[in-house]
C-alpha positions in Angstrom: 51.5 267.2 141.7 54.7 265.3 142.5 54.7 261.6 141.6 55.1 260.6 145.3 51.7 262.2 146.0 49.9 260.7 143.0 48.1 257.6 144.1 47.3 256.7 140.4 50.9 255.7 139.8 53.5 253.5 141.6 57.3 253.6 141.2 59.2 250.5 140.3 62.7 249.8 139.0 63.0 247.8 135.8 66.5 246.8 134.7 68.0 249.6 136.8 65.7 252.3 135.5 62.9 253.9 137.6 59.5 253.6 135.9 56.0 254.5 136.9 53.1 252.1 136.5 49.4 252.1 137.4 48.4 250.4 140.7 47.0 246.9 140.0 49.4 246.3 137.0 50.7 242.8 136.7 53.9 241.6 135.2 52.2 240.8 131.9 50.9 244.4 131.7 54.4 245.8 132.0 55.7 243.4 129.4 53.0 244.4 126.9 53.7 248.1 127.7 57.3 247.5 126.9 56.4 245.6 123.6 57.8 242.4 124.9 56.4 238.9 124.2 56.0 237.1 127.6 57.1 233.8 126.1 60.5 235.3 125.3 61.3 237.0 128.6 62.5 235.7 132.0 61.4 238.0 134.9 63.1 238.3 138.2 61.1 240.3 140.8 62.6 241.3 144.0 65.3 238.6 143.7 62.9 235.8 142.8 62.7 234.3 139.3 59.0 234.0 138.3 57.4 231.2 136.4 55.8 232.3 133.2 52.4 231.1 134.6 52.8 233.8 137.2 53.1 236.7 134.8 49.3 237.0 134.5 48.7 237.0 138.3 51.8 238.6 139.9 50.9 242.1 141.0 53.6 244.8 140.9 53.9 246.8 144.1 55.4 250.1 145.0 59.2 249.7 144.9 59.3 246.4 143.1 62.7 245.7 141.5 62.6 243.8 138.3 65.2 242.4 136.0 64.0 241.3 132.5 66.1 238.9 130.5 65.1 238.5 126.9 66.0 235.5 124.8 67.1 236.2 121.2 67.6 233.4 118.7 70.3 233.5 116.1 72.8 231.5 114.3 
């Protein structure tokens, strides 16, 4: 069955790459799936920078466009 007919997945764009996620996934779910620590990432969703407190509650929707910016310490 083509992805566009499969209601068990949604398409989003993350850092310019198309991905599929399960309906009902939140930002924090995607970050964990990607192996990223939420405290080290800034998330922009559909042009809006989200507060970290929103990562647990912000639902991804079909066609969401995300930019993830990760902070890396160093000297």
